[in-house]
C-alpha positions as CSV (number, residue, x, y, z in Angstrom):
1,M,38.2,13.7,36.5
2,N,36.7,10.5,37.4
3,I,32.7,11.3,37.6
4,T,31.7,7.7,37.8
5,Y,33.1,7.4,41.2
6,I,31.6,10.7,42.5
7,I,28.2,9.7,41.1
8,G,28.1,6.3,42.4
9,V,29.1,7.2,45.8
10,V,26.7,10.1,45.7
11,L,23.7,8.1,44.0
12,A,24.2,5.4,46.6
13,L,23.9,8.2,49.6
14,L,20.8,9.5,48.5
15,V,19.0,6.2,47.5
16,F,20.0,5.1,50.9
17,L,18.7,8.6,52.5
18,L,15.6,8.3,50.4
19,G,14.7,4.3,51.6
20,C,15.0,5.8,55.2
21,V,12.1,8.4,54.7
22,L,10.2,6.8,51.8
23,G,7.1,4.9,52.5
24,I,5.0,2.9,49.6
25,N,1.5,2.4,50.3
26,I,0.3,-0.5,48.2
27,G,-2.7,-3.2,49.0
28,P,-4.0,-3.2,52.2
29,K,-1.3,-0.5,53.6
30,A,-3.1,2.1,50.9
31,V,-6.0,2.7,53.1
32,D,-5.8,4.7,56.6
33,A,-7.0,1.9,59.4
34,T,-8.5,4.9,61.4
35,T,-10.6,6.9,58.7
36,G,-10.6,4.5,55.8
37,L,-9.7,6.9,53.3
38,P,-7.2,6.0,50.9
39,L,-3.5,7.0,51.4
40,P,-1.1,8.5,49.1
41,V,0.9,5.8,47.2
42,F,4.2,7.9,48.2
43,T,4.5,9.4,51.6
44,F,8.2,11.1,53.1
45,T,8.6,11.2,56.7
46,P,11.5,13.2,56.7
47,G,11.9,12.7,60.7
48,N,12.7,9.2,60.2
49,L,16.5,10.3,59.6
50,W,16.9,10.7,63.1
51,N,16.2,7.1,63.7
52,F,19.3,6.2,61.9
53,F,21.7,8.4,64.1
54,D,23.6,7.3,67.2
55,A,26.8,8.9,68.6
56,A,27.9,5.8,70.1
57,S,27.7,4.0,67.1
58,I,29.7,6.5,65.0
59,F,32.0,6.7,67.4
60,I,32.6,2.7,67.6
61,V,32.6,2.1,64.0
62,I,34.6,4.9,62.7
63,G,36.8,5.4,65.7
64,C,38.1,2.0,66.2
65,T,38.3,1.2,62.0
66,L,40.6,4.4,61.9
67,A,42.5,3.3,65.1
68,I,43.3,-0.3,63.2
69,V,44.1,1.0,59.9
70,V,46.6,3.3,61.8
71,A,48.1,0.4,63.6
72,S,48.1,-1.8,60.5
73,F,50.4,0.5,58.0
74,P,53.5,2.3,58.4
75,A,53.2,6.5,58.6
76,S,54.8,6.7,54.9
77,T,51.7,4.7,53.8
78,L,49.2,6.8,56.0
79,S,50.8,10.4,55.0
80,S,50.0,9.4,51.0
81,I,46.4,9.1,52.1
82,P,45.5,12.7,50.3
83,K,47.5,11.7,47.2
84,H,45.5,8.4,47.0
85,F,42.5,10.6,46.3
86,G,44.2,12.5,43.8
87,V,45.1,9.8,42.0
88,M,41.8,8.3,41.9
89,L,39.7,10.8,41.0
90,N,42.2,11.8,37.9
91,A,40.7,9.5,35.5
92,G,42.4,10.8,32.1
93,K,46.0,11.2,33.3
94,F,47.4,7.9,31.4
95,N,46.4,8.1,27.8
96,P,48.0,5.2,25.9
97,M,47.6,7.1,22.5
98,T,49.6,10.2,23.8
99,Y,52.7,8.0,24.4
100,I,52.3,5.8,21.3
101,D,52.3,9.1,19.4
102,Q,55.5,10.4,21.1
103,L,57.3,7.0,21.1
104,V,56.7,7.4,17.2
105,D,57.9,10.7,16.9
106,L,61.0,9.7,18.8
107,A,61.6,6.7,16.2
108,Q,61.2,9.2,13.3
109,T,64.1,11.3,14.9
110,A,66.5,8.5,16.0
111,R,65.9,6.8,12.6
112,K,67.1,10.3,10.8
113,N,69.4,12.0,13.4
114,G,70.6,8.7,15.4
115,L,69.9,7.8,19.0
116,L,72.1,10.7,20.2
117,A,69.3,13.0,19.1
118,L,67.0,11.7,21.7
119,E,68.8,13.2,24.4
120,G,67.2,16.8,23.8
121,K,63.5,14.8,23.7
122,A,64.2,13.3,27.0
123,N,65.2,16.5,28.9
124,E,61.6,17.7,27.6
125,Q,59.7,14.9,29.4
126,E,57.8,15.3,32.6
127,D,57.4,11.6,33.0
128,P,60.2,10.5,34.7
129,F,60.1,6.7,33.5
130,F,60.1,8.1,30.0
131,K,62.8,10.2,30.4
132,Q,65.1,7.3,32.1
133,A,63.8,4.9,29.4
134,I,64.9,7.4,26.5
135,M,68.3,8.2,28.7
136,L,69.2,4.4,29.1
137,I,69.4,3.8,25.2
138,V,70.9,7.0,24.4
139,D,73.7,5.7,26.7
140,A,74.1,2.8,24.6
141,N,73.1,0.3,27.4
142,D,72.8,-3.4,26.4
143,P,69.3,-3.9,25.2
144,D,68.3,-6.9,27.7
145,K,69.8,-4.3,30.3
146,V,67.4,-1.8,29.5
147,R,64.5,-3.9,29.5
148,A,65.4,-5.4,32.9
149,I,65.6,-2.1,34.2
150,L,62.5,-0.8,33.1
151,E,60.2,-3.8,33.8
152,N,61.7,-4.0,37.2
153,D,60.8,-0.1,37.7
154,I,57.1,-1.3,36.8
155,D,56.9,-4.3,38.9
156,C,58.2,-2.1,42.1
157,M,55.5,0.8,41.0
158,S,52.8,-1.8,40.9
159,A,53.7,-3.4,44.1
160,R,53.8,0.1,46.0
161,H,50.3,0.7,44.3
162,E,49.0,-2.5,45.7
163,D,50.4,-1.7,49.2
164,A,48.2,1.6,48.9
165,A,44.9,-0.3,47.8
166,A,45.5,-2.8,50.6
167,L,44.9,0.1,53.1
168,Y,41.5,0.5,51.8
169,D,40.6,-3.2,51.4
170,K,41.9,-3.5,55.2
171,A,39.4,-0.7,56.4
172,S,36.8,-2.5,54.4
173,S,37.0,-5.6,56.2
174,V,37.3,-3.8,59.6
175,A,34.5,-1.5,59.4
176,P,31.7,-4.2,59.3
177,A,33.5,-6.3,62.0
178,F,33.6,-3.5,64.2
179,G,29.6,-3.0,63.6
180,M,29.4,-6.2,64.7
181,V,31.4,-5.3,67.7
182,G,28.9,-2.2,68.4
183,T,26.2,-4.8,67.9
184,L,27.6,-7.1,70.8
185,V,28.2,-3.9,73.0
186,G,24.3,-2.6,72.4
187,L,23.0,-6.2,72.8
188,I,25.2,-6.3,76.2
189,N,23.7,-3.1,77.4
190,M,20.1,-4.0,76.2
191,L,20.3,-7.5,78.2
192,A,21.9,-5.7,81.4
193,G,19.0,-3.1,81.3
194,M,16.4,-6.4,81.3
195,D,17.4,-7.1,84.8
196,P,14.9,-6.1,87.3
197,T,17.4,-4.7,89.8
198,S,19.1,-2.4,87.0
199,G,16.0,-0.3,87.0
200,G,14.8,-1.1,83.8
201,G,17.4,0.8,81.6
202,N,17.1,1.8,78.1
203,L,16.0,-1.1,75.9
204,G,14.9,1.2,72.7
205,K,18.1,3.0,72.8
206,D,20.4,-0.1,73.4
207,M,18.8,-1.9,70.7
208,G,19.2,1.2,68.3
209,T,22.9,0.9,69.0
210,A,23.1,-2.8,68.3
211,L,21.6,-2.6,65.0
212,I,22.8,0.9,63.6
213,T,26.6,0.1,64.2
214,T,26.1,-2.8,62.0
215,L,24.8,-0.3,59.4
216,Y,27.6,1.7,59.6
217,G,30.0,-0.6,59.2
218,C,28.4,-2.0,55.8
219,I,28.2,1.7,54.6
220,L,31.8,2.5,55.2
221,A,32.9,-0.8,53.8
222,H,31.0,-0.6,50.6
223,V,30.4,3.0,49.5
224,L,33.5,4.2,50.7
225,F,36.5,2.0,51.1
226,G,35.5,-0.5,48.8
227,P,35.5,1.7,45.4
228,I,38.4,3.6,46.7
229,A,40.5,0.4,46.5
230,N,39.0,-0.8,43.3
231,N,39.8,2.7,41.6
232,L,43.5,2.6,42.6
233,R,44.0,-0.7,41.1
234,I,42.1,0.5,38.2
235,R,44.5,3.8,37.8
236,D,47.5,1.4,38.5
237,G,46.5,-0.9,35.6
238,E,46.3,2.3,33.4
239,E,49.5,3.3,34.4
240,V,51.2,0.0,33.8
241,L,49.9,-0.1,30.2
242,C,51.4,3.0,29.4
243,K,54.8,2.0,31.0
244,Q,54.7,-1.3,29.0
245,I,54.1,0.7,25.7
246,I,57.2,2.9,26.7
247,V,59.2,-0.2,27.3
248,E,58.2,-1.8,24.1
249,G,58.4,1.5,22.0
250,I,61.8,2.1,23.2
251,M,63.4,-1.2,22.6
252,S,62.0,-1.1,19.1
253,I,63.7,2.3,18.8
254,Q,66.9,0.7,20.0
255,S,66.9,-1.9,17.5
256,G,65.9,0.6,14.4
257,E,62.5,-0.1,13.9
258,N,60.3,1.6,11.1
259,P,58.1,4.2,12.9
260,K,55.1,3.3,10.9
261,A,55.7,-0.4,12.3
262,L,56.2,0.5,15.4
263,R,52.9,2.4,15.6
264,E,51.1,-0.7,14.4
265,K,52.7,-2.8,17.1
266,L,51.8,-0.4,20.1
267,L,48.5,0.0,18.9
268,T,47.8,-3.5,19.8
269,Y,47.8,-2.6,23.2
270,I,44.8,-0.5,23.0
271,P,41.2,-1.9,22.5
272,Q,40.4,-2.9,18.9
273,G,37.6,-0.3,18.5
274,Q,40.1,2.7,19.4
275,R,42.5,1.4,16.6
276,T,41.1,2.3,13.5
277,A,40.4,6.0,14.4
278,A,44.0,6.2,15.8
279,S,45.6,4.3,12.8
280,D,43.4,7.2,10.4
281,S,45.1,9.7,12.4
282,G,48.4,8.4,12.8
283,G,51.3,9.5,11.0
284,G,52.9,7.5,8.2
285,G,56.7,7.3,9.1
286,E,59.4,5.9,6.7
């Protein structure tokens, strides 16, 4: 579970709501102007939250943002939005050490029984990319062909992931823009209400709409859509790293590399701080 995303979003919303209702009385503000008595340092006015609710602003910002996102992307990308949230929240799915251990085990099997013995191991794999990589060397394909196929698969996968992240980048850029549109709508209504022939209008309400729409646009962009896009790119980086490890490991197995040397080579893909523990717990090989 990607707990940092949940903590960050919840904390941002809580801080925002607290800022809406919190008053800090310091200096001249610490004394009641009418009674002269000192005021508490902190005061809370929950009723202030209603000042930040405006149905017209919500309708303009959220409705127009969603409409432009729908207009900008094909149905296949839009239908994957629930999947995007699952990927973003699943922070522990791609563990490089899991793949390194499996590749070292495959190298030991191939060294003892030959590459054909890996076919059974391939059928046990839940990762289709890993299974494909094993079968490519079991079928005795040319090494250059194997590498080209696998690297092309990684490039195409990463491009699809970038398309998914681009959806939230688009929403992140559109939301503040429609916040400004809502601001203009509110200002136009406010100015129209200042015409003496219009009966006075409702200046306070129109000015509130003008300002709150910008607020909503910023919150959507920087609290919701921006972190989603960033987390999707992080998940993509983690998956690409694991697949690069698979490619390097499979190519080494095909060339008959020693399992112990293979482990040392693959450990270079992970941070230095994790290598010592991995080496201590890792197998030896031949």
